[in-house]
Backbone and ligand atoms as CSV (ligand in chain L), in Angstrom:
chain,resi,resn,atom,element,x,y,z
A,1,MET,N,N,39.485,-140.291,192.499
A,1,MET,CA,C,39.204,-141.700,192.790
A,1,MET,C,C,39.905,-142.114,194.093
A,2,THR,N,N,39.168,-142.727,195.006
A,2,THR,CA,C,39.833,-143.182,196.229
A,2,THR,C,C,40.306,-144.618,196.034
A,3,LYS,N,N,41.512,-144.867,196.477
A,3,LYS,CA,C,42.091,-146.204,196.332
A,3,LYS,C,C,41.916,-146.970,197.630
A,4,LEU,N,N,41.252,-148.108,197.511
A,4,LEU,CA,C,41.044,-148.954,198.684
A,4,LEU,C,C,42.168,-149.983,198.773
A,5,ALA,N,N,42.807,-150.051,199.940
A,5,ALA,CA,C,43.843,-151.063,200.153
A,5,ALA,C,C,43.470,-151.872,201.388
A,6,VAL,N,N,43.874,-153.132,201.376
A,6,VAL,CA,C,43.551,-154.021,202.495
A,6,VAL,C,C,44.842,-154.502,203.150
A,7,TYR,N,N,44.870,-154.405,204.474
A,7,TYR,CA,C,46.005,-154.953,205.232
A,7,TYR,C,C,45.481,-156.200,205.958
A,8,PRO,N,N,45.773,-157.386,205.388
A,8,PRO,CA,C,45.274,-158.610,206.005
A,8,PRO,C,C,46.320,-159.244,206.923
A,9,GLY,N,N,45.850,-160.011,207.898
A,9,GLY,CA,C,46.796,-160.711,208.761
A,9,GLY,C,C,46.078,-161.434,209.870
A,10,SER,N,N,46.861,-162.132,210.680
A,10,SER,CA,C,46.285,-162.843,211.826
A,10,SER,C,C,46.067,-161.883,212.993
A,11,PHE,N,N,46.992,-160.972,213.195
A,11,PHE,CA,C,46.903,-159.988,214.279
A,11,PHE,C,C,46.570,-160.675,215.607
A,12,ASP,N,N,47.361,-161.675,215.972
A,12,ASP,CA,C,47.064,-162.471,217.182
A,12,ASP,C,C,48.158,-162.300,218.240
A,13,PRO,N,N,48.258,-161.166,218.901
A,13,PRO,CA,C,47.457,-159.947,218.775
A,13,PRO,C,C,48.209,-158.882,217.970
A,14,ILE,N,N,47.526,-157.743,217.781
A,14,ILE,CA,C,48.169,-156.583,217.137
A,14,ILE,C,C,49.345,-156.118,218.007
A,15,THR,N,N,50.465,-155.763,217.359
A,15,THR,CA,C,51.649,-155.258,218.080
A,15,THR,C,C,51.933,-153.827,217.607
A,16,TYR,N,N,52.917,-153.191,218.247
A,16,TYR,CA,C,53.315,-151.854,217.790
A,16,TYR,C,C,53.869,-151.913,216.364
A,17,GLY,N,N,54.385,-153.075,215.945
A,17,GLY,CA,C,54.872,-153.220,214.564
A,17,GLY,C,C,53.724,-153.080,213.578
A,18,HIS,N,N,52.591,-153.752,213.884
A,18,HIS,CA,C,51.396,-153.615,213.034
A,18,HIS,C,C,50.889,-152.172,213.057
A,19,VAL,N,N,50.842,-151.581,214.266
A,19,VAL,CA,C,50.307,-150.215,214.403
A,19,VAL,C,C,51.136,-149.244,213.546
A,20,ASP,N,N,52.445,-149.409,213.600
A,20,ASP,CA,C,53.340,-148.547,212.818
A,20,ASP,C,C,53.054,-148.700,211.321
A,21,LEU,N,N,52.884,-149.960,210.906
A,21,LEU,CA,C,52.629,-150.212,209.482
A,21,LEU,C,C,51.298,-149.589,209.047
A,22,ILE,N,N,50.305,-149.700,209.915
A,22,ILE,CA,C,48.972,-149.150,209.599
A,22,ILE,C,C,49.070,-147.625,209.451
A,23,LYS,N,N,49.770,-146.979,210.391
A,23,LYS,CA,C,49.898,-145.511,210.315
A,23,LYS,C,C,50.586,-145.101,209.027
A,24,ARG,N,N,51.639,-145.820,208.652
A,24,ARG,CA,C,52.374,-145.451,207.442
A,24,ARG,C,C,51.556,-145.739,206.187
A,25,ALA,N,N,50.827,-146.852,206.193
A,25,ALA,CA,C,49.998,-147.185,205.023
A,25,ALA,C,C,48.877,-146.165,204.857
A,26,ARG,N,N,48.388,-145.634,205.969
A,26,ARG,CA,C,47.337,-144.606,205.918
A,26,ARG,C,C,47.837,-143.331,205.244
A,27,GLY,N,N,49.152,-143.129,205.280
A,27,GLY,CA,C,49.732,-141.967,204.620
A,27,GLY,C,C,49.832,-142.156,203.107
A,28,VAL,N,N,49.652,-143.397,202.671
A,28,VAL,CA,C,49.786,-143.702,201.245
A,28,VAL,C,C,48.413,-143.927,200.597
A,29,PHE,N,N,47.549,-144.631,201.317
A,29,PHE,CA,C,46.215,-144.951,200.779
A,29,PHE,C,C,45.150,-144.173,201.533
A,30,ASP,N,N,44.192,-143.595,200.792
A,30,ASP,CA,C,43.177,-142.822,201.515
A,30,ASP,C,C,42.121,-143.707,202.146
A,31,ASN,N,N,42.075,-144.958,201.742
A,31,ASN,CA,C,41.089,-145.856,202.337
A,31,ASN,C,C,41.754,-147.197,202.650
A,32,LEU,N,N,42.075,-147.403,203.923
A,32,LEU,CA,C,42.765,-148.647,204.313
A,32,LEU,C,C,41.839,-149.464,205.204
A,33,ARG,N,N,41.713,-150.732,204.867
A,33,ARG,CA,C,40.874,-151.623,205.658
A,33,ARG,C,C,41.745,-152.690,206.312
A,34,ILE,N,N,41.515,-152.954,207.573
A,34,ILE,CA,C,42.263,-154.016,208.251
A,34,ILE,C,C,41.388,-155.265,208.233
A,35,ALA,N,N,41.944,-156.357,207.733
A,35,ALA,CA,C,41.162,-157.588,207.591
A,35,ALA,C,C,41.798,-158.713,208.404
A,36,VAL,N,N,41.066,-159.162,209.413
A,36,VAL,CA,C,41.554,-160.219,210.299
A,36,VAL,C,C,41.170,-161.574,209.708
A,37,ALA,N,N,42.184,-162.385,209.434
A,37,ALA,CA,C,41.939,-163.681,208.795
A,37,ALA,C,C,41.384,-164.686,209.803
A,38,VAL,N,N,40.276,-165.320,209.418
A,38,VAL,CA,C,39.687,-166.369,210.254
A,38,VAL,C,C,40.046,-167.699,209.613
A,39,ASN,N,N,40.876,-168.463,210.307
A,39,ASN,CA,C,41.285,-169.750,209.761
A,39,ASN,C,C,41.193,-170.789,210.882
A,40,PRO,N,N,40.097,-171.559,210.888
A,40,PRO,CA,C,39.873,-172.503,211.988
A,40,PRO,C,C,41.002,-173.529,212.130
A,41,ARG,N,N,41.800,-173.706,211.062
A,41,ARG,CA,C,42.895,-174.683,211.152
A,41,ARG,C,C,44.118,-174.119,211.860
A,42,LYS,N,N,44.101,-172.795,212.075
A,42,LYS,CA,C,45.247,-172.146,212.723
A,42,LYS,C,C,44.861,-171.846,214.171
A,43,LYS,N,N,45.672,-172.339,215.119
A,43,LYS,CA,C,45.366,-172.118,216.532
A,43,LYS,C,C,45.784,-170.699,216.920
A,44,THR,N,N,44.838,-169.950,217.480
A,44,THR,CA,C,45.164,-168.577,217.864
A,44,THR,C,C,44.869,-168.374,219.350
A,45,LEU,N,N,45.532,-167.398,219.949
A,45,LEU,CA,C,45.283,-167.086,221.362
A,45,LEU,C,C,43.946,-166.367,221.501
A,46,PHE,N,N,43.673,-165.428,220.581
A,46,PHE,CA,C,42.439,-164.636,220.638
A,46,PHE,C,C,41.487,-165.054,219.514
A,47,SER,N,N,40.188,-164.988,219.805
A,47,SER,CA,C,39.181,-165.287,218.779
A,47,SER,C,C,39.223,-164.158,217.734
A,48,PRO,N,N,38.644,-164.396,216.560
A,48,PRO,CA,C,38.625,-163.336,215.542
A,48,PRO,C,C,37.977,-162.055,216.065
A,49,GLU,N,N,36.866,-162.189,216.816
A,49,GLU,CA,C,36.160,-161.008,217.343
A,49,GLU,C,C,37.048,-160.265,218.348
A,50,GLU,N,N,37.768,-161.022,219.172
A,50,GLU,CA,C,38.671,-160.386,220.140
A,50,GLU,C,C,39.800,-159.650,219.421
A,51,ARG,N,N,40.307,-160.265,218.344
A,51,ARG,CA,C,41.409,-159.630,217.604
A,51,ARG,C,C,40.954,-158.329,216.958
A,52,VAL,N,N,39.705,-158.326,216.456
A,52,VAL,CA,C,39.142,-157.091,215.881
A,52,VAL,C,C,39.047,-156.026,216.974
A,53,GLU,N,N,38.543,-156.408,218.138
A,53,GLU,CA,C,38.376,-155.456,219.242
A,53,GLU,C,C,39.739,-154.895,219.688
A,54,LEU,N,N,40.742,-155.769,219.762
A,54,LEU,CA,C,42.088,-155.318,220.166
A,54,LEU,C,C,42.637,-154.293,219.168
A,55,ILE,N,N,42.373,-154.523,217.892
A,55,ILE,CA,C,42.855,-153.586,216.864
A,55,ILE,C,C,42.125,-152.253,217.010
A,56,ARG,N,N,40.781,-152.325,217.136
A,56,ARG,CA,C,39.993,-151.081,217.248
A,56,ARG,C,C,40.426,-150.270,218.458
A,57,GLU,N,N,40.581,-150.926,219.583
A,57,GLU,CA,C,40.960,-150.220,220.814
A,57,GLU,C,C,42.373,-149.653,220.698
A,58,SER,N,N,43.260,-150.379,220.039
A,58,SER,CA,C,44.653,-149.930,219.919
A,58,SER,C,C,44.781,-148.733,218.991
A,59,LEU,N,N,43.954,-148.719,217.927
A,59,LEU,CA,C,44.065,-147.624,216.960
A,59,LEU,C,C,43.278,-146.402,217.416
A,60,GLY,N,N,42.147,-146.643,218.094
A,60,GLY,CA,C,41.299,-145.547,218.562
A,60,GLY,C,C,40.912,-144.588,217.447
A,61,ASP,N,N,40.652,-145.139,216.265
A,61,ASP,CA,C,40.318,-144.297,215.120
A,61,ASP,C,C,39.130,-144.929,214.376
A,62,ASP,N,N,37.959,-144.328,214.572
A,62,ASP,CA,C,36.733,-144.889,213.981
A,62,ASP,C,C,36.766,-144.919,212.462
A,63,LYS,N,N,37.673,-144.109,211.884
A,63,LYS,CA,C,37.695,-144.026,210.416
A,63,LYS,C,C,38.348,-145.258,209.776
A,64,ILE,N,N,39.098,-146.016,210.589
A,64,ILE,CA,C,39.730,-147.218,210.017
A,64,ILE,C,C,38.787,-148.401,210.199
A,65,HIS,N,N,38.416,-148.967,209.073
A,65,HIS,CA,C,37.472,-150.076,209.094
A,65,HIS,C,C,38.223,-151.379,209.417
A,66,VAL,N,N,37.753,-152.090,210.433
A,66,VAL,CA,C,38.380,-153.368,210.810
A,66,VAL,C,C,37.307,-154.445,210.746
A,67,GLU,N,N,37.607,-155.543,210.065
A,67,GLU,CA,C,36.618,-156.626,209.992
A,67,GLU,C,C,37.321,-157.970,209.826
A,68,THR,N,N,36.544,-159.038,209.921
A,68,THR,CA,C,37.112,-160.368,209.712
A,68,THR,C,C,36.763,-160.848,208.303
A,69,PHE,N,N,37.536,-161.808,207.821
A,69,PHE,CA,C,37.132,-162.500,206.596
A,69,PHE,C,C,37.485,-163.969,206.748
A,70,SER,N,N,36.619,-164.839,206.213
A,70,SER,CA,C,36.882,-166.268,206.418
A,70,SER,C,C,36.956,-167.041,205.107
A,71,ASP,N,N,36.979,-166.299,203.992
A,71,ASP,CA,C,37.187,-166.974,202.709
A,71,ASP,C,C,38.636,-166.746,202.260
A,72,LEU,N,N,38.929,-167.084,201.018
A,72,LEU,CA,C,40.277,-166.824,200.497
A,72,LEU,C,C,40.475,-165.316,200.391
A,73,LEU,N,N,41.705,-164.852,200.591
A,73,LEU,CA,C,41.942,-163.408,200.515
A,73,LEU,C,C,41.463,-162.832,199.177
A,74,VAL,N,N,41.760,-163.541,198.070
A,74,VAL,CA,C,41.358,-162.999,196.764
A,74,VAL,C,C,39.837,-162.939,196.616
A,75,GLN,N,N,39.147,-163.897,197.243
A,75,GLN,CA,C,37.673,-163.876,197.195
A,75,GLN,C,C,37.148,-162.686,197.990
A,76,TYR,N,N,37.751,-162.480,199.160
A,76,TYR,CA,C,37.348,-161.344,200.011
A,76,TYR,C,C,37.587,-160.021,199.278
A,77,LEU,N,N,38.745,-159.902,198.616
A,77,LEU,CA,C,39.077,-158.658,197.909
A,77,LEU,C,C,38.049,-158.381,196.802
A,78,THR,N,N,37.695,-159.422,196.059
A,78,THR,CA,C,36.709,-159.257,194.985
A,78,THR,C,C,35.375,-158.804,195.568
A,79,ARG,N,N,35.004,-159.431,196.691
A,79,ARG,CA,C,33.723,-159.115,197.343
A,79,ARG,C,C,33.631,-157.642,197.722
A,80,ILE,N,N,34.747,-157.067,198.194
A,80,ILE,CA,C,34.677,-155.663,198.659
A,80,ILE,C,C,35.195,-154.685,197.589
A,81,GLY,N,N,35.592,-155.205,196.429
A,81,GLY,CA,C,36.039,-154.333,195.337
A,81,GLY,C,C,37.423,-153.737,195.559
A,82,ALA,N,N,38.319,-154.501,196.196
A,82,ALA,CA,C,39.692,-154.007,196.429
A,82,ALA,C,C,40.675,-154.773,195.552
A,83,LYS,N,N,41.756,-154.081,195.162
A,83,LYS,CA,C,42.763,-154.737,194.311
A,83,LYS,C,C,44.163,-154.659,194.909
A,84,VAL,N,N,44.286,-153.935,195.999
A,84,VAL,CA,C,45.625,-153.734,196.578
A,84,VAL,C,C,45.715,-154.340,197.968
A,85,VAL,N,N,46.767,-155.139,198.164
A,85,VAL,CA,C,47.041,-155.752,199.467
A,85,VAL,C,C,48.321,-155.121,200.004
A,86,VAL,N,N,48.294,-154.750,201.276
A,86,VAL,CA,C,49.503,-154.209,201.918
A,86,VAL,C,C,50.020,-155.235,202.901
A,87,ARG,N,N,51.314,-155.502,202.839
A,87,ARG,CA,C,51.935,-156.425,203.798
A,87,ARG,C,C,53.232,-155.801,204.287
A,88,GLY,N,N,53.711,-156.324,205.406
A,88,GLY,CA,C,54.956,-155.802,205.963
A,88,GLY,C,C,56.096,-156.779,205.746
A,89,LEU,N,N,57.288,-156.247,205.572
A,89,LEU,CA,C,58.474,-157.104,205.465
A,89,LEU,C,C,59.424,-156.735,206.583
A,90,ARG,N,N,59.752,-157.702,207.399
A,90,ARG,CA,C,60.714,-157.451,208.471
A,90,ARG,C,C,62.089,-157.888,207.967
A,91,ALA,N,N,62.561,-159.032,208.426
A,91,ALA,CA,C,63.881,-159.480,207.976
A,91,ALA,C,C,63.728,-160.303,206.699
A,92,ILE,N,N,64.856,-160.746,206.178
A,92,ILE,CA,C,64.872,-161.590,204.974
A,92,ILE,C,C,63.972,-162.809,205.171
A,93,SER,N,N,63.883,-163.267,206.418
A,93,SER,CA,C,63.102,-164.479,206.706
A,93,SER,C,C,61.637,-164.331,206.305
A,94,ASP,N,N,61.097,-163.126,206.258
A,94,ASP,CA,C,59.708,-162.921,205.812
A,94,ASP,C,C,59.576,-163.086,204.302
A,95,PHE,N,N,60.684,-162.854,203.592
A,95,PHE,CA,C,60.601,-162.653,202.155
A,95,PHE,C,C,60.003,-163.841,201.392
A,96,ASP,N,N,60.503,-165.031,201.693
A,96,ASP,CA,C,60.090,-166.211,200.936
A,96,ASP,C,C,58.583,-166.438,201.044
A,97,TYR,N,N,58.084,-166.397,202.275
A,97,TYR,CA,C,56.653,-166.609,202.511
A,97,TYR,C,C,55.821,-165.515,201.829
A,98,GLU,N,N,56.229,-164.266,202.046
A,98,GLU,CA,C,55.450,-163.145,201.488
A,98,GLU,C,C,55.470,-163.168,199.962
A,99,PHE,N,N,56.635,-163.514,199.395
A,99,PHE,CA,C,56.785,-163.560,197.940
A,99,PHE,C,C,55.868,-164.639,197.359
A,100,SER,N,N,55.854,-165.819,197.996
A,100,SER,CA,C,55.025,-166.902,197.460
A,100,SER,C,C,53.538,-166.576,197.606
A,101,MET,N,N,53.159,-165.918,198.714
A,101,MET,CA,C,51.757,-165.525,198.879
A,101,MET,C,C,51.336,-164.510,197.810
A,102,ALA,N,N,52.220,-163.538,197.570
A,102,ALA,CA,C,51.905,-162.484,196.598
A,102,ALA,C,C,51.755,-163.081,195.197
A,103,ILE,N,N,52.670,-163.987,194.833
A,103,ILE,CA,C,52.603,-164.613,193.502
A,103,ILE,C,C,51.350,-165.483,193.384
A,104,THR,N,N,51.066,-166.243,194.445
A,104,THR,CA,C,49.898,-167.126,194.414
A,104,THR,C,C,48.622,-166.305,194.264
A,105,ASN,N,N,48.534,-165.218,195.033
A,105,ASN,CA,C,47.328,-164.386,194.938
A,105,ASN,C,C,47.185,-163.770,193.553
A,106,ARG,N,N,48.316,-163.399,192.952
A,106,ARG,CA,C,48.230,-162.831,191.605
A,106,ARG,C,C,47.868,-163.899,190.580
A,107,ASN,N,N,48.342,-165.136,190.836
A,107,ASN,CA,C,47.943,-166.223,189.930
A,107,ASN,C,C,46.445,-166.498,190.025
A,108,LEU,N,N,45.903,-166.335,191.235
A,108,LEU,CA,C,44.470,-166.569,191.428
A,108,LEU,C,C,43.632,-165.428,190.840
A,109,ASN,N,N,44.197,-164.230,190.894
A,109,ASN,CA,C,43.495,-163.064,190.334
A,109,ASN,C,C,44.538,-162.052,189.867
A,110,ALA,N,N,44.671,-161.936,188.542
A,110,ALA,CA,C,45.747,-161.118,187.958
A,110,ALA,C,C,45.616,-159.636,188.289
A,111,ASP,N,N,44.452,-159.207,188.772
A,111,ASP,CA,C,44.255,-157.787,189.091
A,111,ASP,C,C,44.837,-157.397,190.444
A,112,ILE,N,N,45.154,-158.383,191.255
A,112,ILE,CA,C,45.596,-158.086,192.631
A,112,ILE,C,C,47.080,-157.712,192.666
A,113,GLU,N,N,47.383,-156.592,193.301
A,113,GLU,CA,C,48.778,-156.206,193.523
A,113,GLU,C,C,49.062,-156.241,195.023
A,114,THR,N,N,50.213,-156.800,195.403
A,114,THR,CA,C,50.621,-156.771,196.805
A,114,THR,C,C,51.764,-155.779,196.946
A,115,LEU,N,N,51.602,-154.826,197.827
A,115,LEU,CA,C,52.646,-153.830,198.062
A,115,LEU,C,C,53.214,-154.025,199.449
A,116,PHE,N,N,54.534,-153.901,199.559
A,116,PHE,CA,C,55.197,-154.152,200.842
A,116,PHE,C,C,55.758,-152.865,201.426
A,117,LEU,N,N,55.584,-152.741,202.728
A,117,LEU,CA,C,56.262,-151.663,203.448
A,117,LEU,C,C,57.308,-152.319,204.329
A,118,MET,N,N,58.502,-151.744,204.331
A,118,MET,CA,C,59.555,-152.278,205.208
A,118,MET,C,C,59.191,-151.952,206.646
A,119,ALA,N,N,59.440,-152.891,207.537
A,119,ALA,CA,C,59.211,-152.639,208.962
A,119,ALA,C,C,60.083,-151.478,209.413
A,120,SER,N,N,59.583,-150.697,210.361
A,120,SER,CA,C,60.412,-149.642,210.937
A,120,SER,C,C,61.443,-150.290,211.853
A,121,GLU,N,N,62.592,-149.652,211.942
A,121,GLU,CA,C,63.724,-150.281,212.618
A,121,GLU,C,C,63.432,-150.835,214.015
A,122,PRO,N,N,62.739,-150.090,214.890
A,122,PRO,CA,C,62.537,-150.645,216.237
A,122,PRO,C,C,61.700,-151.919,216.249
A,123,TYR,N,N,60.971,-152.171,215.155
A,123,TYR,CA,C,60.034,-153.303,215.160
A,123,TYR,C,C,60.462,-154.449,214.241
A,124,ILE,N,N,61.690,-154.363,213.747
A,124,ILE,CA,C,62.178,-155.358,212.788
A,124,ILE,C,C,62.055,-156.791,213.332
A,125,TYR,N,N,62.301,-156.955,214.616
A,125,TYR,CA,C,62.275,-158.321,215.173
A,125,TYR,C,C,61.054,-158.568,216.041
A,126,LEU,N,N,60.028,-157.752,215.848
A,126,LEU,CA,C,58.833,-157.883,216.689
A,126,LEU,C,C,57.765,-158.706,215.969
A,127,SER,N,N,57.304,-159.757,216.631
A,127,SER,CA,C,56.231,-160.574,216.050
A,127,SER,C,C,55.221,-160.923,217.134
A,128,SER,N,N,53.988,-161.203,216.717
A,128,SER,CA,C,52.942,-161.586,217.676
A,128,SER,C,C,53.352,-162.853,218.423
A,129,SER,N,N,53.966,-163.802,217.724
A,129,SER,CA,C,54.305,-165.061,218.399
A,129,SER,C,C,55.376,-164.846,219.463
A,130,MET,N,N,56.316,-163.943,219.200
A,130,MET,CA,C,57.346,-163.668,220.202
A,130,MET,C,C,56.718,-163.010,221.438
A,131,VAL,N,N,55.792,-162.093,221.187
A,131,VAL,CA,C,55.108,-161.406,222.291
A,131,VAL,C,C,54.365,-162.427,223.171
A,132,LYS,N,N,53.682,-163.375,222.529
A,132,LYS,CA,C,52.916,-164.378,223.287
A,132,LYS,C,C,53.839,-165.234,224.150
A,133,GLU,N,N,54.966,-165.592,223.562
A,133,GLU,CA,C,55.947,-166.420,224.277
A,133,GLU,C,C,56.453,-165.679,225.520
A,134,ILE,N,N,56.777,-164.407,225.349
A,134,ILE,CA,C,57.319,-163.618,226.465
A,134,ILE,C,C,56.271,-163.467,227.572
A,135,VAL,N,N,55.037,-163.143,227.186
A,135,VAL,CA,C,53.977,-162.956,228.193
A,135,VAL,C,C,53.707,-164.267,228.927
A,136,TYR,N,N,53.735,-165.363,228.207
A,136,TYR,CA,C,53.469,-166.665,228.827
A,136,TYR,C,C,54.425,-166.920,229.986
A,137,PHE,N,N,55.688,-166.504,229.792
A,137,PHE,CA,C,56.686,-166.737,230.840
A,137,PHE,C,C,56.846,-165.540,231.777
A,138,GLY,N,N,55.891,-164.606,231.703
A,138,GLY,CA,C,55.865,-163.498,232.662
A,138,GLY,C,C,56.803,-162.350,232.339
A,139,GLY,N,N,57.297,-162.290,231.095
A,139,GLY,CA,C,58.205,-161.197,230.705
A,139,GLY,C,C,57.445,-159.910,230.395
A,140,ASP,N,N,58.188,-158.833,230.268
A,140,ASP,CA,C,57.605,-157.503,230.059
A,140,ASP,C,C,57.514,-157.180,228.566
A,141,VAL,N,N,56.298,-156.988,228.071
A,141,VAL,CA,C,56.141,-156.658,226.652
A,141,VAL,C,C,55.524,-155.260,226.467
A,142,SER,N,N,55.637,-154.431,227.495
A,142,SER,CA,C,54.975,-153.119,227.426
A,142,SER,C,C,55.531,-152.231,226.308
A,143,SER,N,N,56.750,-152.514,225.845
A,143,SER,CA,C,57.280,-151.717,224.735
A,143,SER,C,C,56.889,-152.313,223.378
A,144,MET,N,N,56.176,-153.436,223.411
A,144,MET,CA,C,55.887,-154.149,222.157
A,144,MET,C,C,54.425,-154.099,221.732
A,145,VAL,N,N,53.522,-153.937,222.698
A,145,VAL,CA,C,52.084,-153.901,222.367
A,145,VAL,C,C,51.411,-152.730,223.077
A,146,PRO,N,N,50.313,-152.218,222.519
A,146,PRO,CA,C,49.575,-151.135,223.179
A,146,PRO,C,C,49.045,-151.595,224.554
A,147,PRO,N,N,48.840,-150.648,225.475
A,147,PRO,CA,C,48.432,-150.997,226.841
A,147,PRO,C,C,47.173,-151.864,226.916
A,148,TYR,N,N,46.200,-151.596,226.052
A,148,TYR,CA,C,44.955,-152.389,226.076
A,148,TYR,C,C,45.256,-153.861,225.748
A,149,VAL,N,N,46.133,-154.077,224.771
A,149,VAL,CA,C,46.505,-155.444,224.371
A,149,VAL,C,C,47.239,-156.121,225.522
A,150,LEU,N,N,48.113,-155.370,226.159
A,150,LEU,CA,C,48.886,-155.908,227.278
A,150,LEU,C,C,47.931,-156.430,228.360
A,151,ARG,N,N,46.924,-155.603,228.690
A,151,ARG,CA,C,45.967,-155.986,229.732
A,151,ARG,C,C,45.204,-157.253,229.334
A,152,LYS,N,N,44.730,-157.288,228.113
A,152,LYS,CA,C,43.945,-158.440,227.652
A,152,LYS,C,C,44.799,-159.713,227.570
A,153,MET,N,N,46.081,-159.538,227.234
A,153,MET,CA,C,46.968,-160.715,227.177
A,153,MET,C,C,47.207,-161.274,228.564
A,154,GLN,N,N,47.395,-160.359,229.517
A,154,GLN,CA,C,47.632,-160.822,230.887
A,154,GLN,C,C,46.401,-161.562,231.417
A,155,GLU,N,N,45.200,-161.036,231.113
A,155,GLU,CA,C,43.955,-161.706,231.536
A,155,GLU,C,C,43.873,-163.100,230.913
A,156,LYS,N,N,44.160,-163.148,229.627
A,156,LYS,CA,C,44.070,-164.413,228.885
A,156,LYS,C,C,45.071,-165.437,229.434
A,157,MET,N,N,46.292,-164.983,229.683
A,157,MET,CA,C,47.328,-165.899,230.171
A,157,MET,C,C,46.986,-166.405,231.569
A,158,SER,N,N,46.456,-165.518,232.435
A,158,SER,CA,C,46.148,-166.025,233.781
A,158,SER,C,C,44.981,-167.010,233.710
A,159,ALA,N,N,44.051,-166.815,232.769
A,159,ALA,CA,C,42.959,-167.787,232.598
A,159,ALA,C,C,43.525,-169.133,232.146
A,160,ILE,N,N,44.482,-169.083,231.205
A,160,ILE,CA,C,45.090,-170.329,230.697
A,160,ILE,C,C,45.835,-171.039,231.819
A,161,GLN,N,N,46.609,-170.256,232.606
A,161,GLN,CA,C,47.393,-170.877,233.680
A,161,GLN,C,C,46.477,-171.470,234.754
A,162,THR,N,N,45.331,-170.776,235.051
A,162,THR,CA,C,44.380,-171.296,236.039
A,162,THR,C,C,43.781,-172.602,235.529
A,163,ASP,N,N,43.467,-172.637,234.217
A,163,ASP,CA,C,42.911,-173.861,233.627
A,163,ASP,C,C,43.833,-175.059,233.800
A,164,HIS,N,N,45.149,-174.774,233.841
A,164,HIS,CA,C,46.120,-175.865,233.933
A,164,HIS,C,C,46.396,-176.305,235.356
A,165,LEU,N,N,45.789,-175.625,236.340
A,165,LEU,CA,C,46.052,-175.957,237.760
A,165,LEU,C,C,45.364,-177.273,238.118
L,1,LIG,P1,P,50.025,-163.500,209.047
L,1,LIG,O1,O,49.655,-164.758,209.785
L,1,LIG,O2,O,49.104,-163.190,207.905
L,1,LIG,O3,O,51.472,-163.398,208.658
L,1,LIG,P2,P,50.611,-161.434,211.039
L,1,LIG,O4,O,49.644,-160.725,211.940
L,1,LIG,O5,O,51.688,-162.219,211.667
L,1,LIG,O6,O,49.684,-162.324,210.103
L,1,LIG,O7,O,51.284,-160.400,210.050
L,1,LIG,C1,C,50.507,-159.610,209.167
L,1,LIG,C2,C,51.447,-158.768,208.322
L,1,LIG,O8,O,52.073,-157.806,209.165
L,1,LIG,C3,C,52.580,-159.557,207.647
L,1,LIG,O9,O,52.819,-158.990,206.373
L,1,LIG,C4,C,53.752,-159.323,208.551
L,1,LIG,O10,O,54.977,-159.399,207.837
L,1,LIG,C5,C,53.476,-157.895,209.021
L,1,LIG,N1,N,54.109,-157.630,210.310
L,1,LIG,C6,C,54.031,-158.349,211.439
L,1,LIG,N2,N,54.786,-157.807,212.423
L,1,LIG,C7,C,55.368,-156.702,211.883
L,1,LIG,C8,C,56.299,-155.721,212.358
L,1,LIG,N3,N,56.837,-155.814,213.580
L,1,LIG,N4,N,56.674,-154.729,211.512
L,1,LIG,C9,C,56.177,-154.684,210.254
L,1,LIG,N5,N,55.318,-155.591,209.738
L,1,LIG,C10,C,54.914,-156.589,210.523
């Protein structure tokens, strides 16, 4: 029996922390799907389609299925027949949010299990929002995101800065 697991998130944009988690989760689950959350109430730098493309280009692995979902996570999981959610835990600060999400999802559907992988040490303090902040002010994030993401972020930021001229 193949076990399908879903790694959901905003991925705005994907970082080396996400990439590391995906590689490690692939060693545990034979079928891992990356699910980009579409939430119109949340302001993102990249559109859902762009975030999917950034993930695909960064992973360069056709076997990993990447898609968007715009309903509740538990509804999406039921739709695709998945029961396992993979999430990452960095510092203690992630714990409260992740714990409440996991409990809420289980309350919504008792079959859903959320499994956590600890962040790898070099990426403990790496987040998409920190990367965006650094790029906005012209800092170097080449050790934090794959080269394709770096290029697309620089394009996006120069477009934003031109818009503000
Ligand atoms: P969300 O808005 O759903 O939190 P993110 O893209 O920020 O979306 O994060 C998706 C998941 O990846 C979360 O479980 C988060 O804790 C995890 N994650 C983010 N950055 C890292 C990292 N550097 N190392 C390990 N896990 C991470």
